[in-house]
A tleap script that builds the chain and sets N, CA, C and O, in Angstrom:
source leaprc.protein.ff14SB
mol = sequence {
  NMET SER ASP ARG GLN ARG ILE ASP LYS TRP
  LEU PHE PHE ALA ARG VAL VAL LYS SER ARG
  SER LEU ALA ALA LYS LEU VAL SER GLY GLY
  GLY VAL ARG VAL ASN LYS ASP LYS VAL ASP
  GLN PRO SER HIE GLY VAL LYS ALA GLY ASP
  VAL LEU THR ILE THR LEU ASP ARG ARG ILE
  LEU ILE TYR ARG VAL LEU ASP GLY GLY GLN
  ARG ARG GLY PRO ALA GLU GLU ALA ARG THR
  LEU TYR GLU ASP MET SER PRO PRO PRO VAL
  PRO LYS GLY ASP VAL SER LYS LEU ASP LEU
  LEU PRO LYS ARG ASP VAL GLY SER GLY ARG
  PRO THR LYS ARG GLU ARG ARG GLN VAL ASP
  ARG LEU MET ASP GLY ILE ASP ASP ASP ARG
  ASP CASN
}
set mol.1.N position { 1.157 -1.271 -0.053 }
set mol.1.CA position { -0.079 -0.150 -0.003 }
set mol.1.C position { 0.786 1.227 -0.106 }
set mol.1.O position { 1.819 1.200 0.564 }
set mol.2.N position { 0.565 2.297 -0.755 }
set mol.2.CA position { 1.048 3.744 -0.630 }
set mol.2.C position { 0.822 4.082 0.525 }
set mol.2.O position { 0.108 3.456 1.308 }
set mol.3.N position { 1.556 5.370 0.812 }
set mol.3.CA position { 1.035 5.882 2.259 }
set mol.3.C position { -0.454 5.762 2.714 }
set mol.3.O position { -0.916 5.098 3.642 }
set mol.4.N position { -1.108 6.610 1.784 }
set mol.4.CA position { -2.556 6.936 1.940 }
set mol.4.C position { -3.262 6.607 0.861 }
set mol.4.O position { -2.693 6.496 -0.225 }
set mol.5.N position { -4.657 6.393 1.002 }
set mol.5.CA position { -5.640 5.667 -0.108 }
set mol.5.C position { -6.929 6.636 0.050 }
set mol.5.O position { -7.573 6.646 1.100 }
set mol.6.N position { -7.221 7.341 -0.911 }
set mol.6.CA position { -8.677 7.930 -1.062 }
set mol.6.C position { -9.798 6.778 -0.166 }
set mol.6.O position { -9.789 5.549 -0.234 }
set mol.7.N position { -10.528 7.487 0.487 }
set mol.7.CA position { -11.327 6.643 1.528 }
set mol.7.C position { -12.291 6.119 0.666 }
set mol.7.O position { -12.459 4.905 0.784 }
set mol.8.N position { -13.027 6.740 -0.239 }
set mol.8.CA position { -13.858 6.194 -1.304 }
set mol.8.C position { -13.379 4.715 -1.694 }
set mol.8.O position { -13.877 3.622 -1.422 }
set mol.9.N position { -12.307 5.044 -2.381 }
set mol.9.CA position { -11.664 3.835 -3.033 }
set mol.9.C position { -11.391 3.035 -1.983 }
set mol.9.O position { -11.297 1.902 -2.455 }
set mol.10.N position { -11.210 2.998 -0.803 }
set mol.10.CA position { -10.970 2.057 -0.020 }
set mol.10.C position { -12.122 1.464 0.696 }
set mol.10.O position { -12.025 0.339 1.186 }
set mol.11.N position { -13.197 2.156 0.782 }
set mol.11.CA position { -14.552 1.370 0.943 }
set mol.11.C position { -15.159 0.554 0.112 }
set mol.11.O position { -15.879 -0.422 0.324 }
set mol.12.N position { -14.628 1.282 -1.302 }
set mol.12.CA position { -15.366 0.091 -2.591 }
set mol.12.C position { -14.712 -0.982 -2.420 }
set mol.12.O position { -15.302 -2.055 -2.545 }
set mol.13.N position { -13.021 -0.930 -2.016 }
set mol.13.CA position { -12.385 -2.222 -2.344 }
set mol.13.C position { -12.587 -3.279 -1.091 }
set mol.13.O position { -12.401 -4.489 -1.215 }
set mol.14.N position { -12.951 -2.706 -0.004 }
set mol.14.CA position { -13.320 -3.190 1.168 }
set mol.14.C position { -14.684 -3.950 1.274 }
set mol.14.O position { -15.031 -4.757 2.137 }
set mol.15.N position { -15.486 -3.415 -0.002 }
set mol.15.CA position { -17.008 -4.295 -0.110 }
set mol.15.C position { -17.817 -3.746 0.793 }
set mol.15.O position { -18.900 -4.317 0.918 }
set mol.16.N position { -17.563 -2.507 1.678 }
set mol.16.CA position { -18.701 -1.866 2.142 }
set mol.16.C position { -19.626 -1.425 1.405 }
set mol.16.O position { -20.824 -1.508 1.674 }
set mol.17.N position { -19.082 -0.850 0.280 }
set mol.17.CA position { -20.675 -0.321 -0.330 }
set mol.17.C position { -20.416 -1.221 -1.765 }
set mol.17.O position { -19.467 -1.992 -1.907 }
set mol.18.N position { -21.372 -0.978 -2.702 }
set mol.18.CA position { -21.316 -1.838 -4.175 }
set mol.18.C position { -20.585 -0.837 -5.001 }
set mol.18.O position { -19.646 -1.300 -5.649 }
set mol.19.N position { -20.845 0.579 -5.126 }
set mol.19.CA position { -19.975 0.833 -6.052 }
set mol.19.C position { -19.084 2.352 -5.524 }
set mol.19.O position { -19.613 2.944 -4.583 }
set mol.20.N position { -17.858 2.927 -6.069 }
set mol.20.CA position { -17.297 4.029 -5.850 }
set mol.20.C position { -17.989 5.240 -5.446 }
set mol.20.O position { -17.717 5.900 -4.444 }
set mol.21.N position { -19.085 5.537 -6.462 }
set mol.21.CA position { -20.191 6.408 -6.356 }
set mol.21.C position { -20.791 6.441 -4.895 }
set mol.21.O position { -20.779 7.483 -4.241 }
set mol.22.N position { -21.276 5.350 -4.446 }
set mol.22.CA position { -22.054 5.177 -3.428 }
set mol.22.C position { -21.192 5.477 -2.177 }
set mol.22.O position { -21.636 5.952 -1.131 }
set mol.23.N position { -19.924 5.144 -2.413 }
set mol.23.CA position { -19.163 5.387 -1.203 }
set mol.23.C position { -18.726 6.972 -0.980 }
set mol.23.O position { -18.431 7.489 0.098 }
set mol.24.N position { -18.756 7.501 -2.065 }
set mol.24.CA position { -18.483 8.643 -2.116 }
set mol.24.C position { -19.658 9.510 -1.618 }
set mol.24.O position { -19.423 10.636 -1.177 }
set mol.25.N position { -20.957 9.008 -1.674 }
set mol.25.CA position { -21.944 9.879 -1.265 }
set mol.25.C position { -22.174 9.365 0.272 }
set mol.25.O position { -22.659 10.167 1.071 }
set mol.26.N position { -21.861 8.141 0.668 }
set mol.26.CA position { -21.709 7.859 1.996 }
set mol.26.C position { -20.792 8.728 2.557 }
set mol.26.O position { -21.236 9.278 3.565 }
set mol.27.N position { -19.528 9.081 2.216 }
set mol.27.CA position { -18.823 9.942 3.054 }
set mol.27.C position { -19.230 11.482 2.850 }
set mol.27.O position { -19.230 12.233 3.826 }
set mol.28.N position { -19.570 11.937 1.594 }
set mol.28.CA position { -20.067 13.217 1.544 }
set mol.28.C position { -21.446 13.500 2.566 }
set mol.28.O position { -21.773 14.606 2.997 }
set mol.29.N position { -21.979 12.522 2.762 }
set mol.29.CA position { -23.185 12.683 3.704 }
set mol.29.C position { -22.814 12.450 5.122 }
set mol.29.O position { -23.724 12.305 5.938 }
set mol.30.N position { -21.765 12.407 5.444 }
set mol.30.CA position { -21.121 12.257 7.161 }
set mol.30.C position { -21.426 10.952 7.498 }
set mol.30.O position { -21.619 10.721 8.692 }
set mol.31.N position { -21.514 10.007 6.661 }
set mol.31.CA position { -21.933 8.537 7.040 }
set mol.31.C position { -20.456 7.793 7.852 }
set mol.31.O position { -20.516 6.753 8.508 }
set mol.32.N position { -19.136 8.628 7.612 }
set mol.32.CA position { -18.052 7.917 7.735 }
set mol.32.C position { -16.924 8.931 8.807 }
set mol.32.O position { -16.509 10.076 8.624 }
set mol.33.N position { -16.692 8.045 9.848 }
set mol.33.CA position { -15.656 8.989 10.719 }
set mol.33.C position { -14.586 8.165 10.369 }
set mol.33.O position { -14.629 7.055 9.837 }
set mol.34.N position { -13.325 9.026 10.831 }
set mol.34.CA position { -12.100 8.282 10.729 }
set mol.34.C position { -11.597 8.863 12.214 }
set mol.34.O position { -11.841 9.960 12.716 }
set mol.35.N position { -11.014 8.035 12.610 }
set mol.35.CA position { -10.484 8.183 14.218 }
set mol.35.C position { -11.419 9.368 14.933 }
set mol.35.O position { -10.970 10.398 15.436 }
set mol.36.N position { -12.728 9.006 14.866 }
set mol.36.CA position { -13.874 9.794 15.492 }
set mol.36.C position { -13.887 11.022 14.897 }
set mol.36.O position { -14.892 11.606 15.304 }
set mol.37.N position { -13.283 11.695 14.148 }
set mol.37.CA position { -13.422 12.797 13.334 }
set mol.37.C position { -14.206 12.635 11.982 }
set mol.37.O position { -13.872 11.846 11.098 }
set mol.38.N position { -15.451 13.601 11.920 }
set mol.38.CA position { -16.234 13.253 10.982 }
set mol.38.C position { -15.777 14.014 9.438 }
set mol.38.O position { -15.756 15.214 9.162 }
set mol.39.N position { -15.392 12.677 8.480 }
set mol.39.CA position { -14.906 12.957 7.164 }
set mol.39.C position { -16.188 13.437 6.108 }
set mol.39.O position { -17.285 12.879 6.072 }
set mol.40.N position { -15.809 14.505 5.334 }
set mol.40.CA position { -16.928 14.821 4.357 }
set mol.40.C position { -16.451 14.881 3.057 }
set mol.40.O position { -17.232 15.124 2.137 }
set mol.41.N position { -15.196 14.679 2.849 }
set mol.41.CA position { -14.718 14.787 1.479 }
set mol.41.C position { -13.794 13.166 1.041 }
set mol.41.O position { -12.773 12.671 1.520 }
set mol.42.N position { -14.750 12.699 -0.100 }
set mol.42.CA position { -14.291 11.284 -0.426 }
set mol.42.C position { -12.942 11.393 -0.917 }
set mol.42.O position { -12.574 10.325 -1.406 }
set mol.43.N position { -12.083 12.291 -0.960 }
set mol.43.CA position { -10.570 12.242 -1.348 }
set mol.43.C position { -9.962 12.065 -0.050 }
set mol.43.O position { -8.802 11.653 -0.043 }
set mol.44.N position { -10.559 12.312 1.092 }
set mol.44.CA position { -9.693 12.221 2.489 }
set mol.44.C position { -8.806 10.726 2.499 }
set mol.44.O position { -9.465 9.707 2.293 }
set mol.45.N position { -7.695 10.628 2.676 }
set mol.45.CA position { -7.074 9.560 2.911 }
set mol.45.C position { -6.647 9.050 4.260 }
set mol.45.O position { -6.252 9.732 5.206 }
set mol.46.N position { -6.844 7.245 4.178 }
set mol.46.CA position { -6.688 6.649 5.023 }
set mol.46.C position { -5.337 5.819 4.761 }
set mol.46.O position { -4.821 5.627 3.660 }
set mol.47.N position { -4.815 5.312 6.171 }
set mol.47.CA position { -3.420 4.560 6.407 }
set mol.47.C position { -4.069 3.539 6.787 }
set mol.47.O position { -5.292 3.399 6.799 }
set mol.48.N position { -2.985 2.549 7.215 }
set mol.48.CA position { -2.995 1.418 8.093 }
set mol.48.C position { -3.034 1.925 9.280 }
set mol.48.O position { -2.248 2.826 9.572 }
set mol.49.N position { -4.032 1.404 10.271 }
set mol.49.CA position { -3.725 1.819 11.568 }
set mol.49.C position { -5.365 2.729 11.685 }
set mol.49.O position { -5.935 2.748 12.776 }
set mol.50.N position { -5.797 3.217 10.843 }
set mol.50.CA position { -6.967 4.440 11.150 }
set mol.50.C position { -7.946 3.490 11.288 }
set mol.50.O position { -7.904 2.378 10.762 }
set mol.51.N position { -9.110 4.040 12.211 }
set mol.51.CA position { -10.200 3.368 12.938 }
set mol.51.C position { -11.558 3.990 11.940 }
set mol.51.O position { -11.822 5.187 11.826 }
set mol.52.N position { -11.989 3.342 11.560 }
set mol.52.CA position { -13.177 3.917 10.382 }
set mol.52.C position { -14.612 3.485 11.101 }
set mol.52.O position { -14.975 2.310 11.146 }
set mol.53.N position { -15.310 4.482 11.606 }
set mol.53.CA position { -16.871 4.350 11.956 }
set mol.53.C position { -17.771 4.556 10.811 }
set mol.53.O position { -17.922 5.614 10.200 }
set mol.54.N position { -18.346 3.445 10.588 }
set mol.54.CA position { -19.163 3.839 9.096 }
set mol.54.C position { -20.904 3.679 9.549 }
set mol.54.O position { -21.289 2.754 10.263 }
set mol.55.N position { -21.548 4.419 9.164 }
set mol.55.CA position { -23.205 4.435 9.657 }
set mol.55.C position { -23.582 4.042 8.536 }
set mol.55.O position { -23.328 4.770 7.576 }
set mol.56.N position { -24.335 2.717 8.308 }
set mol.56.CA position { -25.186 2.272 7.300 }
set mol.56.C position { -26.550 2.389 7.325 }
set mol.56.O position { -26.793 3.316 8.098 }
set mol.57.N position { -27.598 1.925 6.874 }
set mol.57.CA position { -28.813 1.638 7.031 }
set mol.57.C position { -29.156 1.387 8.649 }
set mol.57.O position { -29.326 2.257 9.504 }
set mol.58.N position { -29.195 0.209 8.780 }
set mol.58.CA position { -29.244 -0.467 10.209 }
set mol.58.C position { -28.385 -1.000 10.826 }
set mol.58.O position { -28.684 -2.002 11.477 }
set mol.59.N position { -27.357 -0.628 10.828 }
set mol.59.CA position { -26.284 -0.894 11.627 }
set mol.59.C position { -24.969 -0.066 11.379 }
set mol.59.O position { -24.855 0.584 10.340 }
set mol.60.N position { -24.111 -0.086 12.201 }
set mol.60.CA position { -22.634 0.696 12.191 }
set mol.60.C position { -21.801 -0.357 12.450 }
set mol.60.O position { -21.950 -1.273 13.259 }
set mol.61.N position { -20.674 -0.080 11.483 }
set mol.61.CA position { -19.366 -1.167 11.263 }
set mol.61.C position { -18.330 -0.334 11.912 }
set mol.61.O position { -18.296 0.842 11.549 }
set mol.62.N position { -17.546 -0.692 12.733 }
set mol.62.CA position { -16.118 0.090 13.080 }
set mol.62.C position { -15.028 -0.903 12.582 }
set mol.62.O position { -14.873 -2.015 13.089 }
set mol.63.N position { -14.400 -0.492 11.708 }
set mol.63.CA position { -13.055 -1.207 11.245 }
set mol.63.C position { -11.690 -0.300 11.415 }
set mol.63.O position { -11.597 0.927 11.446 }
set mol.64.N position { -10.608 -1.352 11.521 }
set mol.64.CA position { -9.327 -0.740 11.698 }
set mol.64.C position { -9.049 -1.156 10.410 }
set mol.64.O position { -9.422 -2.221 9.916 }
set mol.65.N position { -8.343 -0.241 9.840 }
set mol.65.CA position { -7.644 -0.559 8.496 }
set mol.65.C position { -6.369 -1.133 8.251 }
set mol.65.O position { -5.347 -0.481 8.464 }
set mol.66.N position { -6.339 -2.279 7.830 }
set mol.66.CA position { -4.928 -3.007 7.894 }
set mol.66.C position { -4.130 -2.561 6.702 }
set mol.66.O position { -2.902 -2.492 6.761 }
set mol.67.N position { -4.718 -2.299 5.767 }
set mol.67.CA position { -3.933 -2.320 4.366 }
set mol.67.C position { -5.085 -1.608 3.270 }
set mol.67.O position { -6.272 -1.546 3.592 }
set mol.68.N position { -4.612 -1.109 2.008 }
set mol.68.CA position { -4.991 -0.474 1.247 }
set mol.68.C position { -4.947 -1.429 0.033 }
set mol.68.O position { -3.988 -2.154 -0.233 }
set mol.69.N position { -6.230 -1.338 -0.754 }
set mol.69.CA position { -6.366 -2.407 -1.761 }
set mol.69.C position { -5.914 -2.168 -3.154 }
set mol.69.O position { -5.910 -0.970 -3.436 }
set mol.70.N position { -5.555 -2.913 -4.047 }
set mol.70.CA position { -5.265 -2.743 -5.284 }
set mol.70.C position { -6.266 -2.892 -6.336 }
set mol.70.O position { -6.052 -2.620 -7.517 }
set mol.71.N position { -7.320 -3.315 -5.887 }
set mol.71.CA position { -8.367 -4.076 -6.654 }
set mol.71.C position { -9.803 -4.086 -5.735 }
set mol.71.O position { -9.746 -3.872 -4.524 }
set mol.72.N position { -10.841 -4.302 -6.290 }
set mol.72.CA position { -12.024 -4.922 -5.577 }
set mol.72.C position { -11.950 -6.342 -6.188 }
set mol.72.O position { -12.171 -6.665 -7.355 }
set mol.73.N position { -11.649 -6.993 -5.307 }
set mol.73.CA position { -11.597 -8.526 -5.588 }
set mol.73.C position { -12.611 -9.393 -4.433 }
set mol.73.O position { -13.502 -8.827 -3.801 }
set mol.74.N position { -12.342 -10.605 -4.324 }
set mol.74.CA position { -13.627 -11.436 -3.815 }
set mol.74.C position { -13.696 -10.820 -2.586 }
set mol.74.O position { -13.050 -9.828 -2.248 }
set mol.75.N position { -14.727 -11.610 -1.734 }
set mol.75.CA position { -14.909 -10.867 -0.469 }
set mol.75.C position { -13.431 -11.471 0.456 }
set mol.75.O position { -12.771 -10.771 1.222 }
set mol.76.N position { -13.183 -12.829 0.154 }
set mol.76.CA position { -12.092 -13.179 1.063 }
set mol.76.C position { -10.745 -12.071 1.051 }
set mol.76.O position { -10.110 -11.713 2.043 }
set mol.77.N position { -10.562 -11.734 -0.094 }
set mol.77.CA position { -9.386 -10.478 -0.206 }
set mol.77.C position { -10.089 -9.159 0.238 }
set mol.77.O position { -9.347 -8.202 0.457 }
set mol.78.N position { -11.159 -9.028 0.364 }
set mol.78.CA position { -11.682 -7.502 0.978 }
set mol.78.C position { -11.390 -7.952 2.559 }
set mol.78.O position { -10.814 -6.978 3.044 }
set mol.79.N position { -11.481 -8.653 3.259 }
set mol.79.CA position { -11.346 -9.132 4.599 }
set mol.79.C position { -10.191 -8.919 4.998 }
set mol.79.O position { -10.138 -8.561 6.175 }
set mol.80.N position { -9.135 -9.011 4.411 }
set mol.80.CA position { -7.753 -8.572 4.691 }
set mol.80.C position { -7.485 -7.191 4.970 }
set mol.80.O position { -6.554 -6.697 5.606 }
set mol.81.N position { -8.580 -6.580 4.314 }
set mol.81.CA position { -7.797 -5.104 4.232 }
set mol.81.C position { -8.236 -4.328 5.592 }
set mol.81.O position { -7.904 -3.148 5.704 }
set mol.82.N position { -9.065 -5.038 6.753 }
set mol.82.CA position { -9.791 -4.411 7.656 }
set mol.82.C position { -9.893 -5.541 8.501 }
set mol.82.O position { -10.106 -6.693 8.122 }
set mol.83.N position { -9.685 -5.044 10.004 }
set mol.83.CA position { -10.105 -5.788 11.283 }
set mol.83.C position { -11.515 -5.171 11.444 }
set mol.83.O position { -11.836 -4.024 11.135 }
set mol.84.N position { -12.412 -6.268 12.057 }
set mol.84.CA position { -13.895 -6.086 12.078 }
set mol.84.C position { -14.050 -5.668 13.699 }
set mol.84.O position { -14.243 -6.643 14.426 }
set mol.85.N position { -14.001 -4.503 14.302 }
set mol.85.CA position { -14.162 -4.234 15.535 }
set mol.85.C position { -15.898 -3.770 16.076 }
set mol.85.O position { -16.322 -3.222 17.094 }
set mol.86.N position { -16.436 -4.202 15.069 }
set mol.86.CA position { -18.247 -3.799 15.319 }
set mol.86.C position { -18.691 -4.705 16.593 }
set mol.86.O position { -18.407 -5.885 16.803 }
set mol.87.N position { -19.476 -3.810 17.389 }
set mol.87.CA position { -19.870 -4.899 18.787 }
set mol.87.C position { -20.711 -5.818 17.650 }
set mol.87.O position { -20.940 -5.665 16.450 }
set mol.88.N position { -21.092 -6.973 18.763 }
set mol.88.CA position { -21.791 -7.787 18.216 }
set mol.88.C position { -23.813 -7.516 17.949 }
set mol.88.O position { -24.452 -7.168 18.942 }
set mol.89.N position { -24.286 -7.643 17.101 }
set mol.89.CA position { -25.637 -7.638 16.867 }
set mol.89.C position { -26.304 -7.649 18.312 }
set mol.89.O position { -25.678 -8.175 19.232 }
set mol.90.N position { -27.222 -7.235 18.478 }
set mol.90.CA position { -28.345 -7.329 19.577 }
set mol.90.C position { -29.219 -8.662 19.090 }
set mol.90.O position { -29.884 -8.784 18.061 }
set mol.91.N position { -28.995 -9.654 20.200 }
set mol.91.CA position { -29.690 -11.336 19.703 }
set mol.91.C position { -31.449 -10.481 19.787 }
set mol.91.O position { -31.772 -9.536 20.508 }
set mol.92.N position { -32.152 -11.104 18.959 }
set mol.92.CA position { -33.439 -10.816 18.841 }
set mol.92.C position { -34.297 -11.859 19.832 }
set mol.92.O position { -35.426 -11.599 20.247 }
set mol.93.N position { -33.553 -13.099 20.139 }
set mol.93.CA position { -34.341 -13.823 20.842 }
set mol.93.C position { -35.279 -14.724 20.378 }
set mol.93.O position { -35.107 -15.352 19.333 }
set mol.94.N position { -36.471 -14.860 21.228 }
set mol.94.CA position { -37.630 -15.945 20.526 }
set mol.94.C position { -38.697 -14.712 20.164 }
set mol.94.O position { -39.873 -15.061 20.269 }
set mol.95.N position { -38.543 -13.718 19.871 }
set mol.95.CA position { -39.539 -12.601 19.059 }
set mol.95.C position { -40.105 -12.895 17.879 }
set mol.95.O position { -39.499 -12.918 16.808 }
set mol.96.N position { -41.348 -13.142 18.050 }
set mol.96.CA position { -41.735 -13.677 16.478 }
set mol.96.C position { -42.323 -12.212 15.570 }
set mol.96.O position { -42.490 -11.184 16.226 }
set mol.97.N position { -42.532 -12.203 14.485 }
set mol.97.CA position { -43.188 -11.202 14.162 }
set mol.97.C position { -44.853 -10.832 14.580 }
set mol.97.O position { -45.299 -9.687 14.650 }
set mol.98.N position { -45.610 -12.060 14.827 }
set mol.98.CA position { -46.865 -12.176 15.520 }
set mol.98.C position { -46.665 -11.298 16.805 }
set mol.98.O position { -47.313 -10.280 17.053 }
set mol.99.N position { -45.932 -11.698 17.384 }
set mol.99.CA position { -45.355 -10.682 19.020 }
set mol.99.C position { -45.339 -9.471 18.551 }
set mol.99.O position { -46.043 -8.795 19.301 }
set mol.100.N position { -44.878 -8.779 17.639 }
set mol.100.CA position { -44.766 -7.454 17.608 }
set mol.100.C position { -45.996 -6.830 17.041 }
set mol.100.O position { -46.071 -5.604 17.111 }
set mol.101.N position { -46.972 -7.495 16.490 }
set mol.101.CA position { -48.216 -7.190 16.046 }
set mol.101.C position { -48.851 -6.166 17.283 }
set mol.101.O position { -48.355 -6.397 18.385 }
set mol.102.N position { -49.597 -5.370 17.257 }
set mol.102.CA position { -50.766 -4.905 18.005 }
set mol.102.C position { -51.766 -5.901 18.397 }
set mol.102.O position { -52.522 -6.377 17.550 }
set mol.103.N position { -51.818 -6.256 19.666 }
set mol.103.CA position { -53.172 -6.825 20.100 }
set mol.103.C position { -54.264 -5.885 20.225 }
set mol.103.O position { -54.107 -4.668 20.327 }
set mol.104.N position { -55.405 -6.502 20.213 }
set mol.104.CA position { -56.680 -5.732 20.540 }
set mol.104.C position { -57.710 -6.821 21.505 }
set mol.104.O position { -57.794 -8.019 21.231 }
set mol.105.N position { -58.158 -6.436 22.197 }
set mol.105.CA position { -59.177 -6.639 23.255 }
set mol.105.C position { -60.228 -7.529 22.628 }
set mol.105.O position { -60.713 -7.286 21.523 }
set mol.106.N position { -60.601 -8.686 23.459 }
set mol.106.CA position { -61.588 -9.308 22.721 }
set mol.106.C position { -63.049 -8.634 22.711 }
set mol.106.O position { -63.462 -8.008 23.687 }
set mol.107.N position { -63.763 -8.798 21.592 }
set mol.107.CA position { -64.963 -7.732 21.634 }
set mol.107.C position { -64.967 -6.072 20.976 }
set mol.107.O position { -65.922 -5.350 20.688 }
set mol.108.N position { -63.454 -5.826 20.881 }
set mol.108.CA position { -63.573 -4.476 20.431 }
set mol.108.C position { -63.081 -4.642 18.884 }
set mol.108.O position { -62.645 -5.707 18.447 }
set mol.109.N position { -63.198 -3.537 18.171 }
set mol.109.CA position { -63.395 -3.650 16.592 }
set mol.109.C position { -64.538 -3.999 15.973 }
set mol.109.O position { -65.600 -3.693 16.514 }
set mol.110.N position { -64.538 -4.586 14.932 }
set mol.110.CA position { -65.427 -5.069 13.938 }
set mol.110.C position { -66.343 -6.260 14.990 }
set mol.110.O position { -65.736 -6.937 15.819 }
set mol.111.N position { -67.642 -6.355 14.823 }
set mol.111.CA position { -68.437 -7.534 15.120 }
set mol.111.C position { -68.198 -8.476 14.519 }
set mol.111.O position { -67.550 -8.263 13.494 }
set mol.112.N position { -68.486 -9.603 14.749 }
set mol.112.CA position { -68.520 -10.844 14.268 }
set mol.112.C position { -70.084 -10.885 13.767 }
set mol.112.O position { -70.962 -10.121 14.167 }
set mol.113.N position { -70.259 -12.044 12.712 }
set mol.113.CA position { -71.644 -12.392 12.675 }
set mol.113.C position { -72.532 -12.614 13.338 }
set mol.113.O position { -73.667 -12.195 13.109 }
set mol.114.N position { -72.102 -13.556 14.622 }
set mol.114.CA position { -72.897 -13.786 15.675 }
set mol.114.C position { -73.430 -12.651 16.411 }
set mol.114.O position { -74.638 -12.465 16.556 }
set mol.115.N position { -72.442 -11.829 16.914 }
set mol.115.CA position { -72.618 -10.822 17.548 }
set mol.115.C position { -73.743 -9.853 16.956 }
set mol.115.O position { -74.654 -9.326 17.593 }
set mol.116.N position { -73.498 -9.750 15.731 }
set mol.116.CA position { -74.237 -8.692 14.665 }
set mol.116.C position { -75.758 -9.074 14.872 }
set mol.116.O position { -76.600 -8.191 15.035 }
set mol.117.N position { -76.090 -10.455 14.860 }
set mol.117.CA position { -76.998 -11.135 14.981 }
set mol.117.C position { -77.793 -10.829 16.303 }
set mol.117.O position { -78.975 -10.505 16.428 }
set mol.118.N position { -76.766 -11.030 17.308 }
set mol.118.CA position { -77.364 -10.915 18.668 }
set mol.118.C position { -77.948 -9.146 18.862 }
set mol.118.O position { -78.864 -8.771 19.594 }
set mol.119.N position { -77.220 -8.428 18.100 }
set mol.119.CA position { -77.434 -7.040 18.418 }
set mol.119.C position { -78.965 -6.514 17.726 }
set mol.119.O position { -79.734 -5.728 18.279 }
set mol.120.N position { -79.147 -7.070 16.575 }
set mol.120.CA position { -79.900 -7.204 15.712 }
set mol.120.C position { -81.465 -7.566 16.379 }
set mol.120.O position { -82.518 -6.979 16.130 }
set mol.121.N position { -81.258 -8.654 17.243 }
set mol.121.CA position { -82.369 -9.511 17.794 }
set mol.121.C position { -82.656 -8.587 18.628 }
set mol.121.O position { -83.829 -8.214 18.612 }
set mol.122.N position { -81.579 -7.831 19.749 }
set mol.122.CA position { -81.959 -7.040 20.888 }
set mol.122.C position { -82.787 -5.573 20.422 }
set mol.122.O position { -83.709 -4.999 21.003 }
set mol.123.N position { -82.128 -5.242 19.239 }
set mol.123.CA position { -82.910 -4.020 18.719 }
set mol.123.C position { -84.155 -4.045 18.150 }
set mol.123.O position { -84.928 -3.090 18.079 }
set mol.124.N position { -84.368 -5.360 17.672 }
set mol.124.CA position { -85.984 -5.891 16.938 }
set mol.124.C position { -86.694 -5.726 18.443 }
set mol.124.O position { -87.659 -4.964 18.505 }
set mol.125.N position { -86.383 -6.210 19.307 }
set mol.125.CA position { -86.779 -6.078 20.745 }
set mol.125.C position { -87.464 -5.116 21.110 }
set mol.125.O position { -88.651 -5.111 21.434 }
set mol.126.N position { -86.384 -3.876 21.047 }
set mol.126.CA position { -86.745 -2.484 21.835 }
set mol.126.C position { -87.706 -1.996 20.767 }
set mol.126.O position { -88.755 -1.506 21.187 }
set mol.127.N position { -87.523 -2.049 19.478 }
set mol.127.CA position { -88.268 -1.738 18.451 }
set mol.127.C position { -90.051 -2.083 18.612 }
set mol.127.O position { -91.021 -1.353 18.410 }
set mol.128.N position { -89.954 -3.448 19.039 }
set mol.128.CA position { -91.475 -3.905 19.081 }
set mol.128.C position { -92.003 -3.320 20.285 }
set mol.128.O position { -93.203 -3.050 20.319 }
set mol.129.N position { -91.145 -3.052 21.438 }
set mol.129.CA position { -91.697 -2.231 22.844 }
set mol.129.C position { -91.988 -0.910 22.458 }
set mol.129.O position { -92.890 -0.361 23.091 }
set mol.130.N position { -91.355 -0.186 21.445 }
set mol.130.CA position { -91.843 1.246 21.187 }
set mol.130.C position { -93.352 1.317 20.204 }
set mol.130.O position { -94.182 2.217 20.326 }
set mol.131.N position { -93.450 0.332 19.380 }
set mol.131.CA position { -94.584 0.148 18.509 }
set mol.131.C position { -95.865 0.199 19.580 }
set mol.131.O position { -96.849 0.814 19.168 }
set mol.132.N position { -95.945 -0.357 20.841 }
set mol.132.CA position { -96.921 -0.931 21.600 }
set mol.132.C position { -97.264 0.057 22.348 }
set mol.132.O position { -98.151 -0.085 23.190 }
savepdb mol mol.pdb
quit
């Protein structure tokens, strides 16, 4: 590796993003910090030993730069460019999607066909009393 490499190029080579233009947008948008300092220029240089904090859609990655890349190679080659220091993901446990749906009390909401017939019978009985 030369002394420094452009951060957008390094993010592309390390397979953090799919294209170099996406890497440039990520850096310009403030989604990358180098050694805790926010970087907004895709041309900012990174070197071995720098710690990158990368904010993606649903996760935060913390990588220590080990080496610069010469090309965007396979994933195994990309993993040699950094040391992953990211915190482990929060375990989801036994929570299913059904548990996350809002619950409603029995009897609230739209009545069933049986309940509607019972209400109709009750209302018919009241109407009959009013006619007399």
